[in-house]
C-alpha positions as CSV (number, residue, x, y, z in Angstrom):
1,M,-20.1,-7.6,4.9
2,Y,-16.9,-5.8,3.4
3,Q,-14.8,-9.1,3.5
4,V,-14.0,-11.1,0.3
5,N,-16.4,-14.0,-0.7
6,E,-15.2,-17.5,-1.6
7,K,-15.0,-16.5,-5.1
8,G,-12.7,-13.7,-4.5
9,F,-15.2,-10.7,-4.8
10,Y,-15.9,-7.9,-2.9
11,G,-19.3,-7.1,-4.2
12,E,-18.9,-6.8,-7.9
13,F,-15.0,-6.2,-7.7
14,G,-12.4,-8.7,-7.6
15,G,-12.0,-12.4,-9.1
16,A,-9.0,-14.0,-10.6
17,Y,-8.8,-13.1,-14.4
18,I,-5.6,-15.1,-15.2
19,P,-3.7,-16.7,-18.1
20,E,-4.1,-20.5,-18.2
21,I,-0.4,-21.1,-17.4
22,L,-0.8,-19.4,-14.0
23,Y,-4.1,-21.3,-13.1
24,S,-2.5,-24.0,-10.9
25,N,-0.1,-21.6,-9.2
26,V,-3.0,-19.3,-8.4
27,E,-5.4,-22.1,-7.3
28,N,-2.7,-23.7,-5.2
29,L,-2.2,-20.5,-3.2
30,K,-6.0,-19.9,-3.0
31,S,-6.5,-23.3,-1.5
32,Q,-3.5,-23.2,0.8
33,Y,-3.2,-19.6,2.1
34,L,-5.8,-19.6,4.8
35,K,-4.8,-22.9,6.1
36,I,-1.2,-21.8,6.3
37,M,-2.0,-18.5,7.7
38,N,-4.2,-20.0,10.4
39,D,-1.5,-22.6,11.5
40,R,-0.1,-21.6,14.8
41,G,3.6,-22.4,13.9
42,F,3.2,-20.1,10.9
43,Q,1.7,-17.1,13.1
44,K,4.4,-17.7,15.7
45,E,7.3,-17.3,12.8
46,V,5.7,-14.2,11.5
47,D,4.9,-12.5,14.9
48,D,8.3,-13.2,16.2
49,L,9.9,-11.5,13.0
50,L,7.5,-8.5,13.2
51,R,8.5,-8.0,16.8
52,D,12.1,-8.7,16.9
53,Y,13.1,-7.8,13.1
54,V,10.8,-5.3,12.1
55,G,10.2,-3.5,15.5
56,R,6.4,-3.9,15.9
57,P,4.2,-2.7,17.4
58,S,4.8,0.8,15.6
59,P,3.9,3.7,17.9
60,L,0.7,5.4,18.0
61,Y,1.7,9.1,18.5
62,L,-0.3,12.1,19.6
63,A,0.7,14.9,17.4
64,K,0.1,17.8,19.7
65,R,0.8,20.7,17.5
66,L,-1.2,19.3,14.6
67,S,-3.9,18.6,17.1
68,E,-4.0,22.1,18.2
69,K,-4.1,23.4,14.6
70,Y,-6.8,21.0,13.4
71,G,-9.0,21.2,16.6
72,C,-9.0,17.6,17.4
73,K,-6.9,14.9,18.6
74,V,-4.6,13.7,15.6
75,Y,-2.6,10.4,16.4
76,L,0.0,9.3,13.8
77,K,0.3,5.5,13.3
78,R,4.0,5.4,12.7
79,E,4.7,2.7,10.1
80,D,7.7,4.9,9.1
81,L,9.4,3.5,12.2
82,N,9.5,-0.1,10.7
83,H,12.4,-1.6,9.4
84,T,13.0,-0.5,5.9
85,G,11.0,2.5,6.7
86,A,7.5,1.6,5.5
87,H,4.4,-0.6,6.1
88,K,5.5,-2.8,3.1
89,I,7.6,-5.1,5.3
90,N,4.5,-6.3,7.1
91,N,3.5,-8.1,4.0
92,T,6.7,-9.2,2.7
93,I,7.6,-11.2,5.8
94,G,4.3,-12.9,5.7
95,Q,4.6,-13.8,2.1
96,I,8.2,-15.0,2.1
97,I,7.3,-17.5,5.0
98,L,4.1,-18.5,2.9
99,A,6.2,-18.9,-0.2
100,K,8.7,-21.3,1.9
101,R,5.7,-23.3,3.0
102,L,4.6,-23.7,-0.6
103,G,8.2,-25.0,-1.6
104,K,8.9,-21.9,-3.7
105,T,12.7,-21.1,-4.3
106,R,12.6,-17.9,-6.4
107,I,10.9,-14.6,-5.6
108,I,9.6,-11.9,-8.0
109,A,8.0,-8.7,-7.0
110,E,7.1,-5.1,-8.6
111,T,7.8,-1.9,-7.3
112,G,6.9,1.9,-7.7
113,A,8.4,3.8,-4.9
114,G,11.0,1.1,-4.2
115,Q,9.8,0.5,-0.6
116,H,8.1,-2.9,-1.6
117,G,11.2,-3.7,-3.7
118,V,13.4,-3.0,-0.6
119,A,11.0,-4.9,1.7
120,T,11.2,-7.9,-0.7
121,A,14.9,-7.8,-1.0
122,T,15.3,-7.6,2.6
123,V,13.2,-10.8,3.4
124,C,14.9,-12.6,0.6
125,A,18.3,-11.7,2.0
126,L,17.0,-12.9,5.4
127,M,15.6,-16.3,3.9
128,N,18.4,-16.9,1.3
129,M,16.0,-16.7,-1.6
130,E,16.8,-15.5,-5.1
131,C,15.0,-12.2,-5.7
132,I,14.2,-10.3,-9.1
133,V,12.4,-6.9,-8.7
134,Y,10.8,-5.2,-11.6
135,M,10.7,-1.3,-11.6
136,G,9.6,1.3,-14.2
137,K,12.6,3.2,-15.5
138,T,11.0,6.4,-14.5
139,D,10.9,5.2,-11.0
140,V,14.5,3.8,-11.0
141,E,15.5,7.3,-11.7
142,R,13.4,9.2,-9.3
143,Q,14.1,6.4,-6.4
144,H,17.6,5.7,-7.0
145,L,18.6,5.5,-3.3
146,N,15.9,2.4,-3.1
147,V,17.6,0.8,-6.2
148,Q,21.0,1.0,-4.6
149,K,19.4,-0.6,-1.3
150,M,17.9,-3.5,-3.3
151,E,21.2,-4.3,-5.2
152,M,23.2,-4.3,-1.8
153,L,20.7,-6.6,-0.5
154,G,21.4,-9.0,-3.5
155,A,18.3,-8.5,-5.6
156,T,18.3,-8.1,-9.3
157,V,16.7,-4.8,-10.2
158,C,15.1,-4.8,-13.9
159,P,14.2,-1.5,-15.3
160,V,11.0,-1.6,-17.4
161,T,11.0,0.7,-20.5
162,S,7.4,0.1,-21.7
163,G,4.3,2.4,-21.2
164,N,5.3,5.4,-19.0
165,M,7.8,3.2,-17.2
166,T,6.0,3.3,-13.6
167,L,4.2,1.0,-11.4
168,K,1.6,-0.5,-13.9
169,D,4.4,-1.5,-16.4
170,A,6.5,-3.0,-13.7
171,T,3.6,-5.2,-12.7
172,N,3.0,-6.2,-16.5
173,E,6.6,-7.3,-16.5
174,A,6.5,-9.3,-13.3
175,I,3.2,-11.2,-14.4
176,R,5.1,-12.1,-17.6
177,D,8.1,-13.5,-15.7
178,W,5.5,-15.6,-13.6
179,C,4.0,-16.9,-16.9
180,C,7.5,-18.0,-17.8
181,H,8.5,-19.5,-14.4
182,P,5.3,-20.9,-12.8
183,A,6.5,-23.8,-10.9
184,D,9.4,-22.6,-8.7
185,T,8.5,-18.9,-8.3
186,H,6.2,-17.0,-6.0
187,Y,5.1,-13.5,-6.9
188,I,5.2,-11.2,-3.8
189,I,2.7,-8.7,-4.8
190,G,3.1,-5.4,-2.8
191,S,-0.4,-4.1,-2.7
192,T,-4.2,-5.2,-2.3
193,V,-4.2,-5.7,-6.0
194,G,-4.0,-8.7,-8.6
195,P,-6.0,-12.0,-8.8
196,H,-7.7,-13.3,-5.7
197,P,-6.3,-14.4,-3.3
198,Y,-3.9,-11.5,-3.2
199,P,-6.0,-8.7,-2.4
200,D,-7.3,-10.7,0.7
201,L,-3.9,-12.0,1.6
202,V,-2.1,-8.8,1.5
203,A,-4.8,-7.1,3.6
204,R,-4.7,-9.8,6.2
205,F,-0.8,-9.4,6.5
206,Q,-1.2,-5.7,6.7
207,S,-4.1,-5.9,9.1
208,V,-1.5,-5.8,11.9
209,I,-1.8,-2.2,11.7
210,S,-5.5,-1.7,12.8
211,R,-5.0,-4.7,15.3
212,E,-2.3,-2.7,17.1
213,M,-4.2,0.5,16.8
214,K,-7.2,-1.1,18.8
215,T,-5.0,-1.8,21.7
216,Q,-3.1,1.5,21.4
217,L,-6.3,3.6,21.4
218,L,-7.7,1.7,24.4
219,E,-4.5,2.7,26.3
220,H,-4.6,6.3,25.1
221,E,-8.2,7.2,24.8
222,G,-10.0,4.4,27.1
223,R,-11.8,3.2,23.6
224,D,-10.5,0.9,21.0
225,Y,-12.0,2.9,18.0
226,P,-11.1,6.5,16.6
227,D,-13.8,8.7,14.9
228,Y,-11.7,8.8,11.6
229,I,-8.9,6.9,10.0
230,I,-7.1,8.6,7.2
231,A,-4.9,6.7,4.6
232,C,-3.3,7.4,1.4
233,I,-4.4,5.0,-1.3
234,G,-2.9,3.7,-4.7
235,G,-3.3,0.0,-4.9
236,G,-4.4,0.3,-1.3
237,S,-2.3,-2.0,1.0
238,N,-1.7,0.5,3.8
239,A,-5.2,1.8,3.8
240,A,-6.4,-1.9,3.7
241,G,-4.3,-2.4,6.8
242,A,-5.3,0.5,8.7
243,F,-9.1,0.0,8.0
244,Y,-9.1,-3.9,8.2
245,H,-10.2,-4.3,11.8
246,Y,-12.9,-1.3,11.7
247,L,-14.5,-2.4,8.3
248,N,-17.7,-3.0,10.3
249,E,-17.3,-0.4,13.0
250,T,-19.8,2.2,11.9
251,R,-18.5,4.5,14.5
252,T,-15.1,5.1,12.6
253,A,-15.2,6.9,9.4
254,L,-12.8,5.5,6.8
255,V,-11.2,8.2,4.6
256,A,-9.1,7.1,1.6
257,V,-7.0,9.8,-0.2
258,E,-6.0,9.5,-3.6
259,A,-3.3,11.4,-5.6
260,A,-4.9,14.0,-7.8
261,G,-1.5,14.8,-9.5
262,K,-1.8,18.2,-11.1
263,G,-5.5,17.9,-10.5
264,T,-8.6,15.6,-11.2
265,D,-9.7,18.1,-14.0
266,T,-6.4,17.5,-15.7
267,D,-4.9,14.6,-17.6
268,E,-2.2,14.2,-15.1
269,T,-3.8,12.4,-12.3
270,A,-3.9,8.9,-10.7
271,A,-7.4,9.4,-8.8
272,S,-8.8,6.1,-10.0
273,I,-11.7,5.7,-7.7
274,L,-12.9,9.1,-8.5
275,L,-12.2,9.1,-12.0
276,G,-12.2,5.1,-13.0
277,R,-14.7,3.0,-14.8
278,L,-15.2,-0.9,-14.4
279,G,-12.7,-3.0,-16.0
280,I,-10.0,-5.8,-15.7
281,L,-6.4,-4.9,-14.7
282,H,-3.6,-7.4,-13.5
283,G,-6.1,-10.2,-12.9
284,S,-8.8,-8.4,-11.1
285,R,-12.1,-6.4,-11.9
286,T,-12.0,-2.9,-10.4
287,L,-12.1,0.7,-11.1
288,I,-9.5,1.8,-13.7
289,M,-8.8,4.8,-15.5
290,Q,-9.5,4.1,-19.2
291,T,-10.4,5.6,-22.4
292,E,-13.8,4.9,-24.1
293,D,-12.6,1.9,-25.9
294,G,-10.8,0.5,-22.8
295,Q,-7.2,1.5,-23.2
296,I,-5.3,2.3,-19.9
297,I,-4.9,5.9,-19.3
298,E,-1.4,6.5,-18.0
299,P,-1.7,7.9,-14.6
300,Y,0.5,10.7,-13.1
301,S,1.6,11.5,-9.5
302,I,4.7,13.2,-8.0
303,S,4.7,10.1,-5.7
304,A,5.9,7.0,-7.2
305,G,3.9,4.7,-4.8
306,L,0.4,6.1,-5.8
307,D,1.1,6.4,-9.6
308,Y,-1.3,3.3,-10.4
309,P,-4.2,3.5,-12.8
310,G,-6.4,1.4,-10.7
311,V,-7.2,0.4,-6.9
312,G,-7.6,-2.7,-5.1
313,P,-11.1,-4.3,-5.2
314,L,-11.7,-4.0,-1.5
315,H,-11.4,-0.3,-1.9
316,A,-13.5,0.0,-4.9
317,H,-16.3,-1.9,-3.0
318,L,-15.8,0.2,0.1
319,A,-16.3,3.3,-1.9
320,K,-19.2,2.2,-3.9
321,E,-20.9,1.1,-0.8
322,G,-20.2,4.6,0.9
323,R,-18.4,2.9,3.7
324,A,-15.2,4.8,2.7
325,H,-15.1,8.5,2.0
326,V,-12.8,9.3,-0.9
327,L,-10.7,12.5,-1.1
328,S,-7.9,13.4,-3.5
329,A,-4.9,15.6,-2.9
330,T,-2.8,17.3,-5.6
331,D,1.1,17.1,-5.8
332,D,1.2,20.6,-4.2
333,E,-1.1,19.8,-1.5
334,A,1.0,16.8,-0.4
335,L,4.1,18.6,-0.6
336,A,2.7,21.5,1.6
337,A,1.3,18.7,4.0
338,A,4.8,16.9,4.1
339,Y,6.4,20.5,5.0
340,E,3.7,21.0,7.7
341,L,4.4,17.5,9.4
342,T,8.2,18.1,9.2
343,S,7.9,21.8,10.7
344,M,5.4,21.2,13.3
345,E,6.3,17.7,14.4
346,G,9.8,16.9,13.3
347,I,8.9,14.0,11.2
348,I,9.7,13.8,7.6
349,P,7.0,11.5,5.8
350,A,7.0,9.7,2.6
351,L,5.3,11.6,-0.3
352,E,2.4,8.9,-0.4
353,S,1.8,9.4,3.4
354,A,1.7,13.2,2.8
355,H,-1.3,12.7,0.6
356,A,-3.2,11.3,3.8
357,L,-2.0,14.4,5.7
358,A,-3.3,16.6,3.1
359,A,-6.8,15.4,3.9
360,L,-6.7,17.3,7.3
361,P,-7.4,20.8,6.0
362,K,-10.2,19.6,3.7
363,M,-12.1,18.0,6.9
364,T,-14.0,19.5,9.7
365,F,-13.5,18.3,13.2
366,K,-15.2,18.4,16.6
367,P,-12.7,19.0,19.7
368,T,-13.7,15.5,20.9
369,D,-12.7,13.7,17.6
370,V,-10.0,11.3,17.7
371,V,-8.3,11.0,14.3
372,V,-5.7,8.5,13.2
373,V,-3.5,9.3,10.1
374,N,-1.6,6.2,8.9
375,I,2.2,7.6,8.3
376,S,2.7,4.5,5.8
377,G,6.5,5.4,5.2
378,R,9.3,7.8,5.8
379,G,10.7,10.4,3.5
380,D,14.4,9.6,2.9
381,K,13.5,8.2,-0.4
382,D,11.7,11.4,-1.3
383,M,14.6,14.0,-0.2
384,D,15.4,14.9,-3.8
385,T,11.8,15.8,-4.5
386,Y,11.4,17.8,-1.3
387,V,14.7,19.6,-1.9
388,K,13.7,20.7,-5.3
389,Y,10.3,21.9,-4.2
390,F,11.6,23.9,-1.0
391,K,14.2,25.7,-3.3
392,K,11.4,27.0,-5.3
393,H,9.2,28.0,-2.2
């Protein structure tokens, strides 16, 4: 019911709106990806690397002090413990092997927080492939550690100076590059955005998160479903992965948390489901923050990974159908939630994941409720921001 149809749509959202020069590339990917992903040899190669290289399964950890505070059982899905420090590696492992099977020799990617860039540079080093990463100049400055990692891994990082120099602008440049090199290049998109089949392809690679969750919950709780799954959402790949195997499980409430920035009543926000209108961005019809005449409104969030003016079509559909409950968290709420997790559980989360944690005080739980919060990444990359905040408070 909530999966993509054969034309690449989730309800009214999705599709592939692309320049003619990319048509054969995208069509080839569309006609091949399921065939390749269902091949046993492909699955074994991916699963072996996820286990031996990435370190999966990632633990499902019962956070006892948080549970006590919020009056329910709070489990953390520890994607922060993956190699490279986030969920992004699940997708890049799958896509690099897919690219090899398609005969591609050059990889491009876009990145905001730098986690997807690092994950792409990592798998390119592993597979000996050329790697070009486009990153907004604003993000290059605020995520400098990740830029250094990408360069050490052998990637070329291209700072983008158009727009407000963040994720949207990096994506624009990556698409331009792809138009210039359609034959030999595979574009590893890092989120559930872009033209079909990317939203579906990325969601499938990330669905390992909810697949593991089912087994782990059965061990911990004697049932394979939680009452709530909470995940932060920008483009939406970590949320898609956490929700995937529960899309049709009505006993599980899905909670997506957007970046409100300085507040959804201000101009400085990135809450694109709550504030967006139907439009086309980066090859897909979805909810986009835009002006009356269709110009993109520049988003803002303290978190580079959520600083995007649209959302993946799956999430637009889940929100419209009422399947997902959408909340938002401001910069200050996310920072407070990060500090709370750090001081109560000894885990420093990525700023993106802190937005998911910020949903806990906004919700009411029963003592029997089982709640899973997806900790999509670790906080190393955000230490400068955290240190500045804690000095003030």
